[in-house]
A tleap script that builds the chain and sets N, CA, C and O, in Angstrom:
source leaprc.protein.ff14SB
mol = sequence {
  NGLY ASN PRO VAL LYS LEU GLY LEU ILE ASN
  SER THR SER GLY VAL GLN SER PHE ASN LEU
  PRO ASP ALA LEU PRO MET ASN ALA ASN MET
  VAL GLY ILE ILE ALA PHE HIE SER SER GLY
  ASN GLU GLY SER SER ARG GLU VAL LEU TYR
  ARG LEU TRP THR GLU VAL SER GLY ALA GLU
  HIE VAL HIE PHE LEU TYR GLY TRP ARG TYR
  PRO GLN SER ALA ILE SER PHE GLN ALA PRO
  GLU PHE TRP PHE PRO ILE GLU LYS THR GLY
  ARG THR ILE LYS ALA VAL THR GLU SER ARG
  GLN PRO PHE ASN ASP HIE GLY VAL SER LEU
  TYR ILE SER GLY TYR PHE ASP SER TYR CPHE
}
set mol.1.N position { 123.003 91.153 97.034 }
set mol.1.CA position { 122.310 89.894 96.959 }
set mol.1.C position { 120.831 90.091 96.719 }
set mol.1.O position { 120.367 91.213 96.512 }
set mol.2.N position { 120.115 89.030 96.748 }
set mol.2.CA position { 118.676 89.038 96.517 }
set mol.2.C position { 117.907 89.225 97.826 }
set mol.2.O position { 118.412 88.890 98.897 }
set mol.3.N position { 116.676 89.764 97.739 }
set mol.3.CA position { 115.835 89.840 98.942 }
set mol.3.C position { 115.622 88.452 99.540 }
set mol.3.O position { 115.596 87.455 98.818 }
set mol.4.N position { 115.471 88.394 100.856 }
set mol.4.CA position { 115.281 87.139 101.585 }
set mol.4.C position { 113.816 87.013 101.962 }
set mol.4.O position { 113.258 87.912 102.591 }
set mol.5.N position { 113.183 85.898 101.582 }
set mol.5.CA position { 111.766 85.695 101.888 }
set mol.5.C position { 111.579 85.543 103.397 }
set mol.5.O position { 112.270 84.762 104.052 }
set mol.6.N position { 110.633 86.307 103.927 }
set mol.6.CA position { 110.334 86.284 105.354 }
set mol.6.C position { 109.072 85.484 105.653 }
set mol.6.O position { 109.004 84.793 106.668 }
set mol.7.N position { 108.068 85.573 104.773 }
set mol.7.CA position { 106.824 84.844 105.006 }
set mol.7.C position { 105.686 85.410 104.187 }
set mol.7.O position { 105.880 86.307 103.367 }
set mol.8.N position { 104.488 84.876 104.416 }
set mol.8.CA position { 103.282 85.268 103.690 }
set mol.8.C position { 102.216 85.714 104.680 }
set mol.8.O position { 101.852 84.972 105.592 }
set mol.9.N position { 101.719 86.937 104.491 }
set mol.9.CA position { 100.580 87.399 105.278 }
set mol.9.C position { 99.325 86.830 104.627 }
set mol.9.O position { 99.009 87.166 103.486 }
set mol.10.N position { 98.618 85.980 105.340 }
set mol.10.CA position { 97.362 85.430 104.845 }
set mol.10.C position { 96.227 86.390 105.176 }
set mol.10.O position { 96.294 87.118 106.167 }
set mol.11.N position { 95.197 86.393 104.359 }
set mol.11.CA position { 94.030 87.259 104.578 }
set mol.11.C position { 93.057 86.552 105.503 }
set mol.11.O position { 91.991 86.099 105.086 }
set mol.12.N position { 93.444 86.468 106.762 }
set mol.12.CA position { 92.674 85.780 107.784 }
set mol.12.C position { 92.662 86.635 109.048 }
set mol.12.O position { 93.308 87.683 109.093 }
set mol.13.N position { 91.945 86.205 110.057 }
set mol.13.CA position { 91.848 87.005 111.278 }
set mol.13.C position { 93.073 86.830 112.160 }
set mol.13.O position { 93.797 85.839 112.062 }
set mol.14.N position { 93.288 87.811 113.019 }
set mol.14.CA position { 94.360 87.731 114.003 }
set mol.14.C position { 95.675 88.333 113.540 }
set mol.14.O position { 95.915 88.525 112.348 }
set mol.15.N position { 96.521 88.625 114.524 }
set mol.15.CA position { 97.853 89.169 114.256 }
set mol.15.C position { 98.769 88.039 113.812 }
set mol.15.O position { 98.798 86.970 114.422 }
set mol.16.N position { 99.509 88.284 112.753 }
set mol.16.CA position { 100.492 87.328 112.258 }
set mol.16.C position { 101.874 87.898 112.527 }
set mol.16.O position { 102.118 89.079 112.281 }
set mol.17.N position { 102.781 87.068 113.031 }
set mol.17.CA position { 104.123 87.512 113.400 }
set mol.17.C position { 105.166 86.802 112.552 }
set mol.17.O position { 105.044 85.614 112.253 }
set mol.18.N position { 106.195 87.554 112.169 }
set mol.18.CA position { 107.268 87.042 111.335 }
set mol.18.C position { 108.598 87.404 111.985 }
set mol.18.O position { 109.004 88.566 111.986 }
set mol.19.N position { 109.271 86.398 112.537 }
set mol.19.CA position { 110.544 86.621 113.207 }
set mol.19.C position { 111.635 86.878 112.175 }
set mol.19.O position { 111.750 86.163 111.180 }
set mol.20.N position { 112.429 87.905 112.427 }
set mol.20.CA position { 113.544 88.186 111.540 }
set mol.20.C position { 114.595 87.095 111.714 }
set mol.20.O position { 114.798 86.612 112.828 }
set mol.21.N position { 115.271 86.697 110.631 }
set mol.21.CA position { 116.219 85.582 110.710 }
set mol.21.C position { 117.465 85.931 111.527 }
set mol.21.O position { 117.852 87.096 111.629 }
set mol.22.N position { 118.076 84.911 112.100 }
set mol.22.CA position { 119.300 85.093 112.875 }
set mol.22.C position { 120.438 85.632 112.013 }
set mol.22.O position { 121.383 86.225 112.535 }
set mol.23.N position { 120.355 85.431 110.700 }
set mol.23.CA position { 121.393 85.924 109.792 }
set mol.23.C position { 121.419 87.454 109.725 }
set mol.23.O position { 122.421 88.035 109.307 }
set mol.24.N position { 120.325 88.115 110.132 }
set mol.24.CA position { 120.296 89.573 110.171 }
set mol.24.C position { 121.152 90.016 111.357 }
set mol.24.O position { 120.882 89.616 112.489 }
set mol.25.N position { 122.176 90.834 111.119 }
set mol.25.CA position { 123.094 91.196 112.208 }
set mol.25.C position { 122.377 91.777 113.432 }
set mol.25.O position { 121.405 92.521 113.302 }
set mol.26.N position { 122.869 91.426 114.602 }
set mol.26.CA position { 122.253 91.891 115.845 }
set mol.26.C position { 122.383 93.405 116.028 }
set mol.26.O position { 121.610 94.000 116.778 }
set mol.27.N position { 123.352 94.039 115.351 }
set mol.27.CA position { 123.495 95.482 115.491 }
set mol.27.C position { 122.598 96.247 114.518 }
set mol.27.O position { 122.614 97.478 114.508 }
set mol.28.N position { 121.816 95.537 113.702 }
set mol.28.CA position { 120.875 96.204 112.787 }
set mol.28.C position { 119.787 96.889 113.608 }
set mol.28.O position { 119.224 96.288 114.523 }
set mol.29.N position { 119.491 98.158 113.279 }
set mol.29.CA position { 118.407 98.841 113.983 }
set mol.29.C position { 117.322 99.350 113.040 }
set mol.29.O position { 116.347 99.954 113.486 }
set mol.30.N position { 117.483 99.112 111.748 }
set mol.30.CA position { 116.445 99.383 110.743 }
set mol.30.C position { 116.458 98.228 109.755 }
set mol.30.O position { 117.522 97.748 109.365 }
set mol.31.N position { 115.270 97.780 109.350 }
set mol.31.CA position { 115.185 96.706 108.365 }
set mol.31.C position { 114.226 97.123 107.253 }
set mol.31.O position { 113.153 97.669 107.512 }
set mol.32.N position { 114.628 96.860 106.022 }
set mol.32.CA position { 113.795 97.139 104.862 }
set mol.32.C position { 112.958 95.911 104.520 }
set mol.32.O position { 113.484 94.802 104.432 }
set mol.33.N position { 111.669 96.109 104.331 }
set mol.33.CA position { 110.744 95.017 104.018 }
set mol.33.C position { 110.004 95.346 102.720 }
set mol.33.O position { 109.386 96.404 102.602 }
set mol.34.N position { 110.071 94.433 101.752 }
set mol.34.CA position { 109.265 94.538 100.538 }
set mol.34.C position { 107.977 93.771 100.796 }
set mol.34.O position { 108.015 92.610 101.204 }
set mol.35.N position { 106.840 94.411 100.561 }
set mol.35.CA position { 105.525 93.780 100.742 }
set mol.35.C position { 104.915 93.571 99.357 }
set mol.35.O position { 104.343 94.493 98.774 }
set mol.36.N position { 105.043 92.351 98.838 }
set mol.36.CA position { 104.574 92.027 97.488 }
set mol.36.C position { 103.122 91.563 97.557 }
set mol.36.O position { 102.837 90.462 98.028 }
set mol.37.N position { 102.203 92.413 97.085 }
set mol.37.CA position { 100.768 92.144 97.135 }
set mol.37.C position { 100.255 91.911 95.717 }
set mol.37.O position { 100.434 92.758 94.841 }
set mol.38.N position { 99.626 90.776 95.494 }
set mol.38.CA position { 98.986 90.532 94.195 }
set mol.38.C position { 97.531 90.185 94.432 }
set mol.38.O position { 97.172 89.656 95.485 }
set mol.39.N position { 96.695 90.484 93.451 }
set mol.39.CA position { 95.267 90.179 93.575 }
set mol.39.C position { 94.677 89.953 92.194 }
set mol.39.O position { 95.250 90.352 91.180 }
set mol.40.N position { 93.540 89.316 92.175 }
set mol.40.CA position { 92.817 89.046 90.938 }
set mol.40.C position { 91.959 87.804 91.083 }
set mol.40.O position { 92.349 86.844 91.747 }
set mol.41.N position { 90.783 87.825 90.457 }
set mol.41.CA position { 89.836 86.717 90.510 }
set mol.41.C position { 89.521 86.342 91.963 }
set mol.41.O position { 89.541 85.168 92.333 }
set mol.42.N position { 89.228 87.368 92.780 }
set mol.42.CA position { 88.991 87.159 94.209 }
set mol.42.C position { 87.666 87.780 94.649 }
set mol.42.O position { 87.646 88.887 95.188 }
set mol.43.N position { 86.604 87.097 94.428 }
set mol.43.CA position { 85.316 87.501 95.000 }
set mol.43.C position { 84.853 88.892 94.619 }
set mol.43.O position { 85.207 89.410 93.560 }
set mol.44.N position { 84.067 89.485 95.480 }
set mol.44.CA position { 83.473 90.794 95.180 }
set mol.44.C position { 84.526 91.899 95.260 }
set mol.44.O position { 85.484 91.801 96.027 }
set mol.45.N position { 84.338 92.948 94.460 }
set mol.45.CA position { 85.273 94.070 94.449 }
set mol.45.C position { 85.217 94.820 95.782 }
set mol.45.O position { 84.139 95.109 96.301 }
set mol.46.N position { 86.404 95.129 96.327 }
set mol.46.CA position { 86.476 95.881 97.572 }
set mol.46.C position { 87.915 96.266 97.873 }
set mol.46.O position { 88.866 95.656 97.384 }
set mol.47.N position { 88.041 97.301 98.695 }
set mol.47.CA position { 89.353 97.741 99.156 }
set mol.47.C position { 89.859 96.787 100.225 }
set mol.47.O position { 89.074 96.223 100.987 }
set mol.48.N position { 91.170 96.610 100.278 }
set mol.48.CA position { 91.789 95.828 101.348 }
set mol.48.C position { 92.846 96.692 102.026 }
set mol.48.O position { 93.442 97.570 101.401 }
set mol.49.N position { 93.066 96.436 103.291 }
set mol.49.CA position { 94.054 97.174 104.057 }
set mol.49.C position { 94.835 96.199 104.928 }
set mol.49.O position { 94.254 95.406 105.670 }
set mol.50.N position { 96.159 96.269 104.828 }
set mol.50.CA position { 97.048 95.507 105.689 }
set mol.50.C position { 97.796 96.501 106.561 }
set mol.50.O position { 98.234 97.549 106.086 }
set mol.51.N position { 97.941 96.171 107.833 }
set mol.51.CA position { 98.693 96.996 108.780 }
set mol.51.C position { 99.915 96.199 109.178 }
set mol.51.O position { 99.789 95.078 109.670 }
set mol.52.N position { 101.110 96.764 108.969 }
set mol.52.CA position { 102.369 96.122 109.317 }
set mol.52.C position { 103.092 96.992 110.333 }
set mol.52.O position { 103.036 98.218 110.247 }
set mol.53.N position { 103.781 96.362 111.308 }
set mol.53.CA position { 104.462 97.164 112.324 }
set mol.53.C position { 105.557 96.388 113.037 }
set mol.53.O position { 105.611 95.159 113.007 }
set mol.54.N position { 106.430 97.160 113.680 }
set mol.54.CA position { 107.383 96.641 114.653 }
set mol.54.C position { 107.132 97.384 115.956 }
set mol.54.O position { 106.504 98.443 115.977 }
set mol.55.N position { 107.634 96.810 117.040 }
set mol.55.CA position { 107.536 97.456 118.343 }
set mol.55.C position { 108.944 97.718 118.855 }
set mol.55.O position { 109.759 96.802 118.965 }
set mol.56.N position { 109.221 98.990 119.169 }
set mol.56.CA position { 110.524 99.396 119.684 }
set mol.56.C position { 110.297 100.298 120.894 }
set mol.56.O position { 109.597 101.307 120.808 }
set mol.57.N position { 110.890 99.928 122.003 }
set mol.57.CA position { 110.757 100.690 123.255 }
set mol.57.C position { 109.290 100.942 123.605 }
set mol.57.O position { 108.938 102.020 124.082 }
set mol.58.N position { 108.441 99.944 123.365 }
set mol.58.CA position { 107.031 100.033 123.718 }
set mol.58.C position { 106.155 100.785 122.737 }
set mol.58.O position { 104.946 100.887 122.945 }
set mol.59.N position { 106.744 101.320 121.663 }
set mol.59.CA position { 105.964 102.066 120.664 }
set mol.59.C position { 105.838 101.252 119.374 }
set mol.59.O position { 106.774 100.567 118.962 }
set mol.60.N position { 104.671 101.339 118.752 }
set mol.60.CA position { 104.451 100.673 117.465 }
set mol.60.C position { 104.865 101.609 116.332 }
set mol.60.O position { 104.512 102.789 116.327 }
set mol.61.N position { 105.617 101.069 115.375 }
set mol.61.CA position { 106.039 101.804 114.178 }
set mol.61.C position { 105.318 101.158 113.000 }
set mol.61.O position { 105.644 100.043 112.592 }
set mol.62.N position { 104.332 101.877 112.459 }
set mol.62.CA position { 103.322 101.294 111.569 }
set mol.62.C position { 103.458 101.790 110.135 }
set mol.62.O position { 103.757 102.958 109.885 }
set mol.63.N position { 103.231 100.871 109.200 }
set mol.63.CA position { 103.033 101.193 107.784 }
set mol.63.C position { 101.749 100.505 107.340 }
set mol.63.O position { 101.372 99.467 107.883 }
set mol.64.N position { 101.078 101.093 106.345 }
set mol.64.CA position { 99.838 100.524 105.810 }
set mol.64.C position { 100.023 100.176 104.342 }
set mol.64.O position { 100.711 100.883 103.605 }
set mol.65.N position { 99.404 99.085 103.929 }
set mol.65.CA position { 99.399 98.658 102.532 }
set mol.65.C position { 97.944 98.535 102.092 }
set mol.65.O position { 97.199 97.697 102.600 }
set mol.66.N position { 97.549 99.384 101.141 }
set mol.66.CA position { 96.199 99.321 100.586 }
set mol.66.C position { 96.224 98.541 99.287 }
set mol.66.O position { 97.220 98.556 98.564 }
set mol.67.N position { 95.134 97.865 98.994 }
set mol.67.CA position { 94.996 97.135 97.735 }
set mol.67.C position { 93.543 97.066 97.329 }
set mol.67.O position { 92.682 97.691 97.948 }
set mol.68.N position { 93.279 96.313 96.298 }
set mol.68.CA position { 91.917 96.159 95.795 }
set mol.68.C position { 91.725 94.731 95.322 }
set mol.68.O position { 92.550 94.196 94.582 }
set mol.69.N position { 90.644 94.123 95.747 }
set mol.69.CA position { 90.264 92.787 95.255 }
set mol.69.C position { 89.190 92.972 94.200 }
set mol.69.O position { 88.346 93.862 94.309 }
set mol.70.N position { 89.222 92.137 93.191 }
set mol.70.CA position { 88.227 92.247 92.126 }
set mol.70.C position { 88.036 90.879 91.477 }
set mol.70.O position { 88.943 90.048 91.505 }
set mol.71.N position { 86.850 90.639 90.887 }
set mol.71.CA position { 86.529 89.317 90.360 }
set mol.71.C position { 87.025 89.043 88.944 }
set mol.71.O position { 86.839 87.928 88.457 }
set mol.72.N position { 87.639 89.993 88.266 }
set mol.72.CA position { 88.038 89.742 86.877 }
set mol.72.C position { 89.198 88.756 86.802 }
set mol.72.O position { 89.952 88.603 87.763 }
set mol.73.N position { 89.337 88.105 85.689 }
set mol.73.CA position { 90.387 87.096 85.484 }
set mol.73.C position { 91.685 87.762 85.052 }
set mol.73.O position { 92.115 87.615 83.908 }
set mol.74.N position { 92.296 88.480 85.953 }
set mol.74.CA position { 93.577 89.141 85.706 }
set mol.74.C position { 94.269 89.309 87.046 }
set mol.74.O position { 93.630 89.237 88.096 }
set mol.75.N position { 95.548 89.530 87.009 }
set mol.75.CA position { 96.318 89.727 88.226 }
set mol.75.C position { 96.943 91.117 88.194 }
set mol.75.O position { 97.503 91.531 87.179 }
set mol.76.N position { 96.843 91.823 89.298 }
set mol.76.CA position { 97.570 93.081 89.453 }
set mol.76.C position { 98.469 92.926 90.675 }
set mol.76.O position { 98.227 92.070 91.526 }
set mol.77.N position { 99.497 93.748 90.757 }
set mol.77.CA position { 100.392 93.622 91.891 }
set mol.77.C position { 101.056 94.951 92.208 }
set mol.77.O position { 101.066 95.882 91.402 }
set mol.78.N position { 101.610 95.001 93.413 }
set mol.78.CA position { 102.413 96.126 93.870 }
set mol.78.C position { 103.449 95.564 94.832 }
set mol.78.O position { 103.241 94.514 95.439 }
set mol.79.N position { 104.564 96.270 94.967 }
set mol.79.CA position { 105.627 95.791 95.847 }
set mol.79.C position { 106.358 96.966 96.499 }
set mol.79.O position { 107.533 97.195 96.213 }
set mol.80.N position { 105.673 97.714 97.376 }
set mol.80.CA position { 106.356 98.816 98.055 }
set mol.80.C position { 107.385 98.299 99.062 }
set mol.80.O position { 107.301 97.168 99.542 }
set mol.81.N position { 108.343 99.148 99.362 }
set mol.81.CA position { 109.357 98.835 100.367 }
set mol.81.C position { 109.119 99.739 101.578 }
set mol.81.O position { 108.988 100.956 101.447 }
set mol.82.N position { 109.067 99.119 102.755 }
set mol.82.CA position { 108.877 99.850 104.000 }
set mol.82.C position { 110.108 99.651 104.879 }
set mol.82.O position { 110.702 98.572 104.893 }
set mol.83.N position { 110.486 100.698 105.613 }
set mol.83.CA position { 111.604 100.594 106.556 }
set mol.83.C position { 111.069 100.674 107.975 }
set mol.83.O position { 110.310 101.578 108.324 }
set mol.84.N position { 111.484 99.701 108.792 }
set mol.84.CA position { 111.033 99.603 110.177 }
set mol.84.C position { 112.221 99.650 111.134 }
set mol.84.O position { 113.262 99.055 110.858 }
set mol.85.N position { 112.073 100.353 112.256 }
set mol.85.CA position { 113.091 100.253 113.301 }
set mol.85.C position { 112.952 98.913 114.021 }
set mol.85.O position { 111.852 98.376 114.148 }
set mol.86.N position { 114.077 98.386 114.487 }
set mol.86.CA position { 114.071 97.121 115.243 }
set mol.86.C position { 115.046 97.249 116.410 }
set mol.86.O position { 115.908 98.127 116.425 }
set mol.87.N position { 114.892 96.357 117.383 }
set mol.87.CA position { 115.793 96.292 118.533 }
set mol.87.C position { 116.501 94.949 118.522 }
set mol.87.O position { 116.239 94.102 117.668 }
set mol.88.N position { 117.400 94.764 119.477 }
set mol.88.CA position { 118.121 93.491 119.580 }
set mol.88.C position { 117.205 92.357 120.048 }
set mol.88.O position { 117.460 91.190 119.750 }
set mol.89.N position { 116.138 92.698 120.782 }
set mol.89.CA position { 115.172 91.696 121.233 }
set mol.89.C position { 113.835 91.975 120.555 }
set mol.89.O position { 113.572 93.099 120.130 }
set mol.90.N position { 113.006 90.966 120.457 }
set mol.90.CA position { 111.691 91.136 119.842 }
set mol.90.C position { 111.780 91.522 118.383 }
set mol.90.O position { 111.000 92.354 117.919 }
set mol.91.N position { 112.702 90.944 117.656 }
set mol.91.CA position { 112.941 91.283 116.245 }
set mol.91.C position { 111.872 90.603 115.376 }
set mol.91.O position { 112.104 89.565 114.756 }
set mol.92.N position { 110.702 91.234 115.362 }
set mol.92.CA position { 109.528 90.647 114.716 }
set mol.92.C position { 108.780 91.700 113.909 }
set mol.92.O position { 108.600 92.831 114.361 }
set mol.93.N position { 108.347 91.319 112.716 }
set mol.93.CA position { 107.425 92.124 111.925 }
set mol.93.C position { 106.034 91.551 112.193 }
set mol.93.O position { 105.835 90.339 112.108 }
set mol.94.N position { 105.085 92.406 112.512 }
set mol.94.CA position { 103.713 91.956 112.768 }
set mol.94.C position { 102.789 92.513 111.697 }
set mol.94.O position { 103.049 93.569 111.120 }
set mol.95.N position { 101.709 91.789 111.441 }
set mol.95.CA position { 100.757 92.209 110.403 }
set mol.95.C position { 99.360 91.747 110.777 }
set mol.95.O position { 99.173 90.735 111.453 }
set mol.96.N position { 98.373 92.530 110.310 }
set mol.96.CA position { 96.974 92.185 110.519 }
set mol.96.C position { 96.162 92.780 109.372 }
set mol.96.O position { 96.543 93.799 108.796 }
set mol.97.N position { 95.050 92.142 109.047 }
set mol.97.CA position { 94.113 92.672 108.060 }
set mol.97.C position { 92.697 92.330 108.479 }
set mol.97.O position { 92.456 91.297 109.104 }
set mol.98.N position { 91.769 93.194 108.136 }
set mol.98.CA position { 90.355 92.922 108.377 }
set mol.98.C position { 89.686 92.404 107.112 }
set mol.98.O position { 88.505 92.057 107.134 }
set mol.99.N position { 90.425 92.347 106.016 }
set mol.99.CA position { 89.888 91.886 104.732 }
set mol.99.C position { 90.088 90.382 104.600 }
set mol.99.O position { 91.162 89.923 104.210 }
set mol.100.N position { 89.062 89.627 104.922 }
set mol.100.CA position { 89.138 88.168 104.851 }
set mol.100.C position { 88.973 87.709 103.413 }
set mol.100.O position { 88.171 88.267 102.664 }
set mol.101.N position { 89.733 86.690 103.029 }
set mol.101.CA position { 89.611 86.101 101.697 }
set mol.101.C position { 89.668 84.590 101.875 }
set mol.101.O position { 90.757 84.021 101.954 }
set mol.102.N position { 88.505 83.925 101.939 }
set mol.102.CA position { 88.478 82.495 102.244 }
set mol.102.C position { 88.947 81.592 101.102 }
set mol.102.O position { 89.266 80.427 101.341 }
set mol.103.N position { 88.996 82.102 99.861 }
set mol.103.CA position { 89.452 81.273 98.738 }
set mol.103.C position { 90.314 82.122 97.811 }
set mol.103.O position { 90.166 83.343 97.753 }
set mol.104.N position { 91.206 81.469 97.096 }
set mol.104.CA position { 92.079 82.142 96.128 }
set mol.104.C position { 92.790 83.345 96.749 }
set mol.104.O position { 92.894 84.405 96.131 }
set mol.105.N position { 93.273 83.168 97.964 }
set mol.105.CA position { 93.944 84.256 98.685 }
set mol.105.C position { 95.385 84.373 98.204 }
set mol.105.O position { 96.179 83.451 98.391 }
set mol.106.N position { 95.724 85.497 97.586 }
set mol.106.CA position { 97.101 85.727 97.132 }
set mol.106.C position { 97.970 86.259 98.267 }
set mol.106.O position { 99.194 86.136 98.224 }
set mol.107.N position { 97.340 86.847 99.278 }
set mol.107.CA position { 98.072 87.348 100.434 }
set mol.107.C position { 99.109 88.400 100.087 }
set mol.107.O position { 99.052 89.022 99.026 }
set mol.108.N position { 100.062 88.592 100.998 }
set mol.108.CA position { 101.167 89.537 100.825 }
set mol.108.C position { 102.450 88.812 101.210 }
set mol.108.O position { 102.604 88.392 102.357 }
set mol.109.N position { 103.367 88.663 100.268 }
set mol.109.CA position { 104.662 88.049 100.548 }
set mol.109.C position { 105.614 89.107 101.080 }
set mol.109.O position { 105.724 90.198 100.522 }
set mol.110.N position { 106.298 88.775 102.161 }
set mol.110.CA position { 107.255 89.698 102.770 }
set mol.110.C position { 108.680 89.248 102.473 }
set mol.110.O position { 109.007 88.065 102.565 }
set mol.111.N position { 109.523 90.218 102.113 }
set mol.111.CA position { 110.933 89.962 101.819 }
set mol.111.C position { 111.785 90.994 102.544 }
set mol.111.O position { 111.394 92.157 102.644 }
set mol.112.N position { 112.934 90.587 103.046 }
set mol.112.CA position { 113.898 91.523 103.626 }
set mol.112.C position { 114.764 92.046 102.478 }
set mol.112.O position { 115.374 91.270 101.742 }
set mol.113.N position { 114.808 93.374 102.338 }
set mol.113.CA position { 115.573 93.974 101.252 }
set mol.113.C position { 116.901 94.555 101.720 }
set mol.113.O position { 117.790 94.790 100.902 }
set mol.114.N position { 117.052 94.792 103.023 }
set mol.114.CA position { 118.292 95.347 103.530 }
set mol.114.C position { 118.145 95.774 104.973 }
set mol.114.O position { 117.101 95.578 105.595 }
set mol.115.N position { 119.209 96.362 105.496 }
set mol.115.CA position { 119.189 96.832 106.881 }
set mol.115.C position { 120.193 97.960 107.038 }
set mol.115.O position { 121.088 98.142 106.213 }
set mol.116.N position { 120.021 98.713 108.119 }
set mol.116.CA position { 120.987 99.734 108.539 }
set mol.116.C position { 121.414 99.394 109.951 }
set mol.116.O position { 120.635 98.842 110.728 }
set mol.117.N position { 122.658 99.726 110.284 }
set mol.117.CA position { 123.114 99.504 111.647 }
set mol.117.C position { 123.398 100.811 112.370 }
set mol.117.O position { 124.066 100.830 113.404 }
set mol.118.N position { 122.879 101.916 111.808 }
set mol.118.CA position { 122.955 103.211 112.498 }
set mol.118.C position { 121.846 104.097 111.964 }
set mol.118.O position { 121.426 103.956 110.816 }
set mol.119.N position { 121.373 105.012 112.801 }
set mol.119.CA position { 120.342 105.946 112.376 }
set mol.119.C position { 120.977 107.108 111.642 }
set mol.119.O position { 122.140 107.432 111.883 }
set mol.120.N position { 120.236 107.735 110.755 }
set mol.120.CA position { 120.757 108.891 110.038 }
set mol.120.C position { 120.611 110.137 110.875 }
set mol.120.O position { 120.995 111.223 110.440 }
savepdb mol mol.pdb
quit
């Protein structure tokens, strides 16, 4: 099937949380997330960093997404896939960025690409 849209990480302050849908089986212990980042025509040129994570047994499992904002009239994009461990409770993807974008924010769209119900 197709990836399932989970939400949009906005380029604003604070931790943003995205609850995994109930349709994701409760025995899933790994989830694949596509982080679709696009940018263009966004203020001054600078690097951006998004931090995405899950919490399992009190530990954070972190992935980073780097990008670049630039003022030219063009769009660039990337869509890496990250795999996160999850538990039966607290099935949430969290994200934060220090790169604020008050206008024309393309953000990062999150999609569920798959899951595993056992570790390798």
